[in-house]
N, C-alpha and C positions, 0 to 999 in steps of 0.2 A: 119247687114250691116251699120246700122246707126252709130254704134261704130267705125267701120273701116273708114267710110267716115269722121268721126270727127277727127280721129287720123292721117289719111293719105289722105288729100284732093286731092293729085295728085300723079302720078307715080314719078315725080321728087323729091317730098318730101320723098318718100320711099328710093330712092337712096341716098339722102343726109343723112338720118338717118343711113343707113348701113355704109356709108363712115365714119361718125363720130364715130361709135362704133368700127370700124376697127382701126382707128387712136388711140383711147383710149387703146385698147388692145395691140397695138404695143408699146405704151409708157410704159405700165406696164411691158411688156416683157423686154424692154431695161433696166428698173429700176432693175428688178430681176437679169439680167445678170451682171449689174454693181456691185450689192451687192455681188453676188457669186464670181466675180473676185477679189473684195476687200478682201473677206474672204480668198480666195485661196492665194492671195499675202501675207496676214498677217500670215497664217499658214506656208507658205513657208519661210517667213522671220524668224519666230520663230524656225523652224527646222534648218535653216542656222545658227542662233545664237547658238542654242543648240549644233549643230555639231562643231561650232567654239570653244565653251567652252570646249567641250569634247576633241577636239584636243589640246587645250591649257592645259587642265588638264593632258592629256597623256604626253605632253612634260615636265610637271613639276614633274611628278611622281618620276623620278629618283633623284630629288633634294629636293622635298617637299612632303612627304607622306600625309600631311593634305589636299592636293589638292582635293582628292576624296571626302572627307566630305564637303569641301566648294562647290564643284560642286553639290552634292546631295541637299544641302540646297537652291540652286538657281533654281532648277527645280520643277515643280508641280507634283502631284500624277501620272497623266497619263504618263508624260514623264519619270518619275522615274521608272515606271513599264517597259517601253520600253528599258531603258538602264540598267536595273538590271542585266541581265546575263553578260553584259560586265563589269559592276562594280564588280561583284562577281569574275570574272577572274582576274581583276586588283588587287583586294584585296588579292587573293590567291598568286599572283605574289609578292605583297609587303611582305606578310608573309614569303614566301620562301626567298626573297631577304634579309629580316631582319635576318632570321635564319643563312644565310650564313655570313652576317656581324658579327653576334654574334660569330659564329664559328671562323671567322677570328680573332676577338678580343681575343678569348680564346687561339688560337694558338700563338698569339703575347705575351700574358701574360705567357703562358707556356714556351716560349723561354726565357723570362726574368728570370723566376723562375729557370729554369734549369741552366742558366748561374750563378746565385747566389749560387746554390747548389754546382756547380763545384768549386767555390771559398770558400766553406764551410761557407758562410755567411748566416746561417739559419734564423737569425732574419730578414734580409732584404728580404730573399726569402719568408718568411711568410707574410711580409707586402705587397709584390707584389701579392702573391697568394690571399690575402684577397679581392683584387679588382675583382677577378673572381667569387665571390659568387653570385652576381646578374645574371651574364651571365649563370652560371651553373643552377641556379633556372629557368631561362627563357627557356633554352634548355631542361631541364627535363620536363617542362610543355607542350611543343609542342606535338601535336598528331603524333603518329608514321605513317609512310607512305612513299611512294617512293619520294614524293616531299621534304621530310625532311630527307631523308636517309643519305645524306652527313653530315648534321649537327649532326645527331645522332651518326654517326661514329666518328666524331671529338670529341664529348663529351666523348664517351667511351674510346677513345685513351687518352684523356687528364686525365681522372680519373685514368687510368691504369699506365700512364707513368709520371704523374706529381703529382696528388693528393695523391695517395697511397704511393709512395716513400717519398714524403715530410712529410706526416703524420707519417710514420714510423721513419724517422730521428728525427722529433721533439719529438715524444713520447720516443724514446730512450734517447734523451738528457734530457727530463723531468725525466725519470726513473733514470738516473744517478745522477741528482740533489737530488732526493728523497733518494737514497741510500747513497749519500755523507752526508746527514744530519741525517742519521740513522732513518729515518721514518720507522715504526710509534712509535719507542721508544721516538724519539724527533720530534718536529714539525719543518719543514723547513721554515725559515723566512728570508733567505738571499736574496740579490738582484739578485743573479744568478738564484735562484729558481723562483722568481717572473718573471724574464725575460723569462725563459724557459717555464713557465706556460702560460704566456701571448702569446708567439709565438705559442705554441701548440694550444691555443684556436682560433687563427686566421685561422687555417687550419681546424677547426672542421666543421662538417656538422650539421647545426642547426636542421635538421629534426630527428637526432638520439635521441632515447629515453635515451641512456646513452652516455654521452660525453666521448671520448677516454681518455681525460686527467684525468678524475675522475676514469676511469677504471684502469689507471696506479696507482693512489693512493690506490685503493681498492685491487690491486694485493697482496701486502704483508699481508693485513688483511685476504685475502682469504687463504693464506698459513697457517695462524693460525687456520682458520676453518677446513681446511683439516687435519691438525696435531691433533687437539683436538677431532674432531667429525667424521673423516673418517679413522682412524687408530685403532689399538687395545688398545688405551688408555682407562682408566676407565671412562673418561668423555663421551665416545661414547656410549650412552645408549638410545635405541629406546623407552624404557619405561620412560625416563626422558627428554622429549622434551623441558621442561622448561629450562634445563641446556643450551641447544643449543640457544634458543631464548633470554634468558637473556644475553647470551654472545654478542649478537648483540649490545645491549645498552652499555655493558662494553667496546666495541671496539669504539663506536661512541662518547659517552658522553665526554671522556677526550679531544676530539679534537674540541668541539663545539666553544670554544673561538677562536681558531686558524682559523677555517673555517669562522667565522664571521668577524674577524678583518683583516686577511691577505688574505684569498682566495676570499672572497666575493667582495671586491672592484675591484680586477682584473677581476673576472667573469662578473661583471656588465658592465665593459668597452666593452665587446664583446657580451654578452647576457644579456641585461637589465632585462629580465623577468624570469631569472633563479636564483636559490638560492643554494649556495654551500652545505649547510647541506642536502638539498633534493637530490642534484646531487650525493653526496657521498653515501647516503642511496640507491639510485637507482642503483649505481654501485656495492654495496655490497650485496644487497638483493638476487640476483641470487645464491650466495654461500650458503645461508641458505635455500633457496628454494630447492636447489639440495639435501641437506642433509634431508630435510623434506620428499622429495619424497622417498628417501631410507628408512627412518623410516616408512613411510606409507606402503611400500611394506612388511616390516618386521612384522607389527602389524595388517594388514588389516583383518586377520581372528581371531583376538583376540578382541572381542567387548569392553572389559574394557579398554585395552590399546589404541585401536583406538579412543574411546570416549575421553580419556585423551589427546591424540595427537591433535585431532581437537579442543578440548576446549582450549588448550594452544595456538594453531595457531590463533584461533579467538581472543583470549585475546591479543595476540601479535599485531595483526592488529589494534585492538582498541587502544592499548598503543602507537603504532607508530603514529596513527592519533592524539591522544590526546597530546602526548609529543612534536612531531615535526610538527604537522599539515601536515603530509606527503601526497603528491599527486604528481605523476610523472609529469615532465614538459610538456610532449607531450600528457598527458592524456586528453580525452574529457569528462570523467566522472565527476560528481559533487563531488564524493568522491572515493578514491582508493578502488578497489574491494577487495584487500588483498591477502595474500598468501593462506589463507584457501580456498577462492573461486577458486584460480588457481589450488590448489591441487585437489579439487573435480571435476574440469573440465578437469583435465589432462588425465584421463582415463574414458571411458564410464561407467564402473562398480563401480568406486570409491565412487561416491555419494551414490549409492544404498547400498554399503557395510556399509558406515557410518550411513546412515538412519536406516538400519536394526539393527546395534549395538545400536544406541540411542533408538530405539523402544524396543529392548529387555531389556535394562536398565530401561526404563520408566515403562514398564509393570511389571517388577520384583518389582520395588518400589511400584507400584500400588497394587500388591498382598500383599506386606508387610503391607501396610496401612489398607487393609480390614481384614487382619489376626490379627491385633493388638487387644488385649482384650478391649481396650477403644474405638474401632472404632465407636461404636454406642452409646457412651455416649454423652449427651448433653453438649456442652461447654457453660456454662451460662455466660461466659465473652466474648463470641465470637461475640456479636452484641449489638448494642445500643437499646434504647427503641423503635425505629422506625423499627427495623428489627427482624425477627424471629430467634431464637437462633439455630445455626447449630450443627451438630454432629462433633466429632473430625475427622471422616473420610472425611466429606465434606471439612473441612478446609485444611486437608492434601492433598486432591486431587487437590484443587485449587493451593496450594503451589507447588505441583509437576508440574502443568501446567506452573506456572511462572518460575520454574527452567528450564524447557525445553525451554521456550521462551528466557531465558538468554543465552542458548547455541547458538542459531542462530540469536539473535537480531542484532549482528554486522556483520552477514553474508549478504553481500550486493547483493547477487543474488536473485532477487524476486521469481524466479521459485523454487529455493531451499527452500526459506522460506515457500512458499505455500505448498510444499511437506511435510515439517516438521509439519505444522499445520494440514493438512488433514490426513496424514498417522499415526500421533502419537497423537497429542493433541485432535483432534476432536474424534478420536476413543476412547481415554481414557474417555472423557466426555460422549460419547455415552454409553460406557460400564457401567459407573456409573449410568446413567439414566435408563438403562435396569435393573440394580440391584435394584434400588429404585422401579421400576415398578413391579418387581417380588415380592418384599416385600409387596407392596400394594395389589397385586393380591392374595398373600397368605392370607392376612387379609380378602379380599372379599370372598375368597373360604370358609373360616371358617364360615363366617356369612351368606353364601348363603344356601338356602334350599337344593340345590343339593350337596354342600360340606358336609353338615351335614348328608345327607342321604347316600351318597356313602362312607363316612368315609375316604376320601383321605388325611386327615390331622391327625397327631398324637394327642393323648390326651394331651400331654405336650404342643404342639403348640397351641392347642385350649384353654388351660388354660391361656397361655401367652397373648392370643389375645382377652380375654373377659374383659368387664368392663373397669375400670380405666387403667389396664395394656395394654389393647388394644388401648386406647386413647394415652397412652405414646408411644406405638409402632408407631402409625400413626403420632404422633407429631415429632418423630425423622425423619421420612421420609419427613414430611413437612419442617422441619428446614433444612435438607440436600438439598432438592429440591430448596427451596427459596434462600439459600445461593449461590448455583451454578448458579441459574438464574440471580441473581443480579451481580454476578462475571462476567458472560458473557456479560451482558449489559454494565458494566463498561469497559470491554476489547474492546468492539466494538467501543468505543470512543477514545481509545488510537491511537496515530498517526500510529504506526506500522500496526495495524490491520485495521485501517481506509483506509490506502493506499492499503492494500491487497484487501479490498472489492471493491475499485475503479477499481483495475486492473481486477477483475473477474466480474465487473458489477453487484454487489449485494449490498443491503443495509448494510449487515454485513456478514463477513465470518462465523458467528455463527447463521445465520438467521434460518436455519432449526432446530438447537439445541435449540434456544430460543423458537421457536414455540412448540417443543415437551416438553420442561420443563414447559412451561406455561400450556399446556394441562394436564401434570402430576400433577402440583400443584392444578389445578382445581379439578382433580379427588380425590386427597388426602383430600382437604377441604370438598368435598362432602361426603366422607367416614367418616371424623371426625364429621361432623354435624349429619350424620346418627347415628353414634355411641352414641353421647350424647343424641340425641332424643330418641333412643331406651331405654337408661337408664332412661330417664324421663318417658317413658311409663310404664316401670317396676315399678318405684317408685310411680306412680300415680294410680295404680290399685285400691287400697283401697279408694283413694280420689274420683275416678270416680263412686264409689258405694254409695256415700253419698245421703241422702234424703234432698232435697232442699225445701221441704214444711214445713219448721220450723217456729216457731212463733217468735223467737228472735235470735239475733246473732250479735255480734259486733267485737269480736276478730277473728284472723285468725283461720281457722279450725285446729283441732288437727292433722288431717291426712296430712295437708299441711306441718307441721314441718318435717315429714319424707321425703317429696319431697326435701325440702330445704337442709336438712342434707345430703341426698344422692347426690344431684346435685352439691353442692358447691365445692367439690374436683375437679370435672370435669371442672367447669368454672374457678376455680382458676388456674388449670394447664394450660389451654389454654391461660389465661391472662398472666401468667408468661412466657410461651414459646414464644408467638407470638409478633410481632411488632404491633404497633397501627392499621395500616391499615388492616392487616390480622385478628386481633382480632375483629375489627369492622365488617368485612365481615362475619366471622363465627357467631358472635352474631346476626347479621341481619338475616342470613339464619336460625339459630336455633330458633330465636323468631318467624319467620313466621310459622315454623312447629309446635311449641308449641302452639301458639295462635290459629292456624287453628284447631289443634287437640282438644283443650279445647272447642272451639266453637262448633265443630261437636259433641263431646262426651258429654259435660256438658250442654251447652245451648240447643242444638237441641235434646238431649236425655232425658231431664228431665222436670218436672213441678215445677214451683217456686212460693213460697209465696213472699211477699214483703221483708220479713226478709231474705228469702233464696237468693233473688237477691242482697240484701245489703251484705250478707255473701260472695257471689261470688265476688262482687266488692272489698271487703276488701282483699280477698284471692289473687285476680289477682294483685292488687296494691302491696301487700306484697311480692308475688313471684317475680314480676318484679323488685322491689327494691332490694331484697336479691340477686338475681342472676345477676342483671345488664342487664336484657333483654331490648331491645330497643322498643320505641313506634313507630313502623312502622304501616302500613295500617292494617295488620291482628290484631295487638295488639289493635289498636283503635277500630276495629270492636268488639273485645271481650269485651273491657271496656264499650263501648256504649251499647252493648247488656245487660251487667250486670246492667247498669244504668237504662235501660228501664224496666228490670225485677224488680228492686227495686222501681222504680217510673214510672208508666205508662205514665206520662206526660213529662218525661225527653226528652231533645233534643238528637237527634241521627242523626247527619248530614251525616253519611256514608251510611245509609240505604235509599232505596226508599220506597214507600208506601207498596208495597207487602212484602218486607223483614221486614219492621217494624211490619206489621200485623202478619206475621208468628211468630216473636219473642214474641209479646204480647200474642199470643195464648198459649205460654208456661207458662204464668202467671196465677196462680189460681184465682186471683181477677179481671181479666180483663173481 
């Protein structure tokens, strides 16, 4: 109560306070109303202005098509969204109106052209017609639909009643000039020809792959093709496609100077991006393609003739590109795909027929390579010091691979190239790998306990695969495998195969083959090391029975001489056959086995005098020096063990205390 008495000492003061608060709230309300009214008036004014601009724009549309864009630039995002449907309809109307104006212009030009045609003034008619090019292009580009139906009809009528008749007249006039000059026996260079040619170009459709004017020039050349290669003349030979294709250059080459000096300047005046030589080639090539199709039909079931036909076609395509830098004017390809590709794509089965014929030829050559008496002879000139020497068959197989590549290298269809690789080349390489694998497997069988017990290998084969002959047998497999492996690695880096790998998303198109050849090489090296080590064990039998408790000894043991004599031919053959890296690898693996075997058999199996220890040390050093064995970990263990046995206080850093103690127990004087 005391608080209320303090705030409101009387009833009158309460009334006054309430009245003051009511006045304050009324004032706030009036302020809010005023602001809302001002905002409403501002929005209304903006809408009026927008509407006014829209009305002004609408009134300008018929005379100023840019009015719509100007209006859109003046309104903000929200207003733009509101008027968008209307603007869209306006723009559609403008497009429709423009197409009608273009059609009207086309009709006007058509009337002028027809008038000049009636007076036989073809030169003037072509000049007037040339003005319609842009209109024709615009009308061709509009979308079909009822809104443009009238313009489309006008365009169709114009082309049928103006374009085609005018083109026919101009081409007839050009043809007459060509005949008058005795083309192609003589080249036309008269002013009348130049004028007729120029007038004909004015009426040409720039989107055409072959210009009609050059088709007229090619027509007499086509007659020669028909006469020589589509009649009973002796030149019409499906087994001699080179006669046909060489004829193309014989027809074009004599006219290159004329095309460059007379025709090209006129052509540039109408089509700056086109070249006369290319245009004549484009006009003439269908004639030769037509004959090639006929030849393909005749030889498609004769593999040798079909291979020859396609080889000549691919070579022709490459020659055309090399000699003339040929690429059709309207082509979007980086390089012309060629007649060969067109042939293979003409019929669904034609590529498969060619692929099978190439495959048969390739595998026939492959069989001849392996049947040759020198197939498994080592080519001692076939590699440098860093590479293992291959066999003749390995070299010939890779050469066959390259020959096949040359067949399709210029065939620009990537899918066809990949089919050739996968269906022929990779299969050839895989067949050769399987053959090498079988040869290694035969060696393994002869030297396995099961093979010896079962007797699955003839006595003659067993004899060939024993001792040094066996190592030669493995060496040939190693050289063949290594040669093909390096060949495939190099091929992976060639642009042709690199691009193929990119298309299939693999590191290399030979990735699987590389892995398999690497595995096979590892297996052969393992068998070769095993072969040499087994020979070492045979030669070391007497040496392993020596008594090492001798009182003196300085020279190498007499029984060591037998080991050296027996083993040197093996080591020398490996060194002669293999490259430096392969030789180092084999010697490293061989050293590890020999050193470990000597340690287990000699060191751990005998008791030594100091002289015996020194004798072993001399022998190991002599053996390692003579055979060129390496000083790897196992060799160092053997040498330090011999040092300990000769001198119990010698340093032996490779042994821990327990191993050192074990070795010293083998010493008689310890």
